[in-house]
C-alpha positions as CSV (number, residue, x, y, z in Angstrom):
1,X,50.0,217.3,27.8
2,X,51.5,220.8,26.7
3,X,52.9,220.8,23.2
4,X,56.3,221.8,24.7
5,X,56.6,219.1,27.4
6,X,57.3,215.6,26.8
7,X,57.8,212.4,28.8
8,X,60.9,210.9,27.6
9,X,62.2,207.3,28.7
10,X,65.7,206.3,28.5
11,X,67.7,203.6,29.4
12,X,71.4,203.3,29.3
13,X,74.8,203.8,30.8
14,X,76.1,207.3,29.5
15,X,74.5,210.5,30.1
16,X,73.6,213.1,27.4
17,X,72.2,216.4,27.3
18,X,69.5,217.4,24.7
19,X,71.0,219.9,22.0
20,X,67.8,220.5,20.2
21,X,64.7,218.4,18.8
22,X,65.1,217.6,14.9
23,X,61.7,216.8,14.5
24,X,58.5,215.2,16.6
25,X,56.6,213.1,14.1
26,X,56.3,210.4,13.5
27,X,58.6,210.0,16.6
28,X,61.0,212.4,18.4
29,X,64.5,212.5,17.0
30,X,67.2,214.4,19.1
31,X,70.4,215.8,18.5
32,X,72.2,215.0,21.8
33,X,75.6,215.9,23.2
34,X,77.3,212.9,25.4
35,X,78.7,214.1,28.7
36,X,80.5,211.2,29.4
37,X,83.0,209.3,26.7
38,X,82.1,205.9,28.8
39,X,80.1,204.8,31.6
40,X,80.9,207.1,34.1
41,X,82.6,205.8,37.5
42,X,81.6,208.4,40.3
43,X,84.6,208.8,42.8
44,X,83.5,209.5,46.2
45,X,82.5,208.2,49.9
46,X,79.5,205.8,48.8
47,X,79.0,204.6,52.7
48,X,78.2,208.1,53.6
49,X,75.5,207.9,50.6
50,X,74.3,204.6,52.0
51,X,74.0,206.0,55.6
52,X,72.1,209.2,54.3
53,X,69.2,207.2,52.4
54,X,68.6,205.0,55.7
55,X,66.5,207.9,56.5
56,X,64.2,207.8,53.3
57,X,63.9,203.8,53.3
58,X,61.8,202.1,55.4
59,X,63.6,198.9,55.4
60,X,67.4,199.1,55.6
61,X,68.0,195.6,53.9
62,X,66.8,197.1,50.7
63,X,69.7,199.3,50.4
64,X,71.9,197.8,47.3
65,X,75.4,196.7,48.2
66,X,76.2,197.4,44.7
67,X,77.3,201.1,43.7
68,X,75.2,201.2,40.4
69,X,72.0,200.0,41.9
70,X,72.6,202.5,44.8
71,X,72.6,205.3,42.2
72,X,69.5,204.0,41.0
73,X,67.7,204.2,44.0
74,X,69.0,207.6,44.8
75,X,67.7,208.8,41.5
76,X,64.2,207.5,42.2
77,X,64.2,209.0,45.6
78,X,65.2,212.6,44.3
79,X,62.9,212.4,41.4
80,X,60.6,214.7,43.3
81,X,63.3,217.3,42.8
82,X,63.7,217.1,38.9
83,X,65.8,220.8,38.9
84,X,68.2,219.5,41.2
85,X,68.5,215.8,40.0
86,X,69.3,217.4,36.4
87,X,71.9,220.0,38.0
88,X,73.8,216.9,39.7
89,X,73.5,214.7,36.6
90,X,75.4,217.3,34.6
91,X,78.5,217.8,37.0
92,X,81.7,216.4,36.4
93,X,82.1,212.9,37.6
94,X,84.2,213.5,40.6
95,X,81.7,216.1,41.7
96,X,78.4,213.9,41.5
97,X,78.5,212.0,45.0
98,X,79.5,215.1,46.9
99,X,76.7,217.0,45.6
100,X,74.4,214.0,46.4
101,X,75.7,213.9,50.1
102,X,75.0,217.9,50.4
103,X,71.6,217.4,48.6
104,X,70.7,214.5,50.5
105,X,71.7,216.2,54.0
106,X,69.6,219.4,53.1
107,X,66.3,217.5,52.5
């Protein structure tokens, strides 16, 4: 792996942006900036998102009813487009669902 490339796995409910890497050894320590003051609630029409991902999922019964689980599924679906995924993640809350709808309609 390149000296400037890291695979970082995070789990949590809030979004953040890496401001800078404080040190890399013996473990990575980062300075971050929170993008949300609390777990975000993205307003928008989730029924449109559900209808759009039917084209990507073989078994439509696997599409979750829970909005948070739906976001997780969409995150996995758009992982092949990391730049676009990151751009959408950094949007203000009210712009996330419309941006996802536009992106899913374009692919």
